[in-house]
N, C-alpha and C positions, 0 to 999 in steps of 0.2 A: 565883237565877240572874241573870246580868247580860246586858244587851243587847249583842250583838257589835258594834254600830255606835256607840252613844253611851255605853255603860257604865252605864246606869241600872238600878237593881235592879228586877227583874220577877219575879212569881211564876210557878211552873211551869204553872199552868192558863191563863194568858193567851196568846193567839195573836199579838198585836201589841204592840209596845212603846208604852206610854202617852206617852212623851216624843217619840220620833221617828217612830213608826208603822211601823217595820221589822217584817217577818215574823219571828216567833220560832220556833226549832226545836220540832218536835212532841215529841221525846223529851228528858227531862232528861239532862244529860251523865252519862256513866258515871263511877262512882267511880274514883279512881286505883288502878292495880293495885299489889298488894303483892308484891314479889319475895322469894323465899325464898333465903337465902344458903346456898350449898354450899361447904364449905371445899375448898381445892385438894387434889387427890389426888396422891400421889407418882407419878412416871412408872412405866410398866409395865416391870418388869425380867424379862427372860426367864431362866429358870433354866438353867444349864449342865448337860448330862447328866454323870452320874458315870462313872467308868471301868468300873464293874460293868455298867452298861447298854450301853456301847459294846462291851465284851468279850462280853457275852451275845448281842448282835445279830450280831457278826462270827462267833462260834463257831456260832451257829444257822445262819447262811448257809453256813458250811463244812460243817456237819452235813448240810444238805440236798444240797449239791453232791457230797459224798462218800458219799451214802446207799447206793450200790451196793457200797461197800467197808465192810463191817460193822465191821472192826477199826479204822477211822478215824472212822466216823460216830457210833457209839455213845459212845465216850469224849468226843467233842466235844459231843454233845447232853447227856450226863450232867454235864459241867462248865457248859454254857451255861444249863441249866435252873435250878440253884440261884443262879447269879449274877443272873439276871433276877428271880427270886423275892425275893432279898435286896434288890435295888434297889427293887422295888415295896413291900416292907414298910418300908424305911427312909425313902425319899423320897416325898413326896406329889405333887409337881409334876413335869411333864415325864417321863412314864412311857412314851412311845411307843417308844423304843428298847428298853427292858426288855421291853415287851409283845411287840415283834417278835422279840426273842431267845427268849422263852418259846414263842411259837407256832412259830417255825422249828425250835427244838430238838424239840418234840413231833412236828412233821411229819417231821423227819429220823429220829426214832426209829421212827415208823410206817413210813416208806419202807424203812428198814433191816430192820425185822422182816418186812415184805412181801417184800423181796428175798431175805432169808435163808430164808423159808418156800419161796419159788419155787425156790431153789437146792437145798434138801433134797428137794423133790418131784421135781425133775429128776434128781437122783442116784438116788433110789429107783426112778424110772421105768425106768432102764436096767438095774437089777439083776435 
């Protein structure tokens, strides 16, 4: 270790510089840090949704909105469900729209079935 004032070589155990009498630091200096090199990463590219995912989501929304009309809702949901499932099996990234289409088509089918059962019970009630 060197004295910070005169530059004389001093051992780590000494408290004062033998040449100039300056107070030496108590701790030896820390070894220099070694930095790890990380190669540059490519910029994040957002995957564009496919047409199947968009169509699945739109048809799922229409299926839920038209759920009181079984003749419209069921075909919309039946088309929406395979489109969403196809997108999820083919594309690994950006599956939000496809998942929304799958969930909405199932909800539309359940609502249509519920409405259909309610209509049948109402017709049988008056007979």
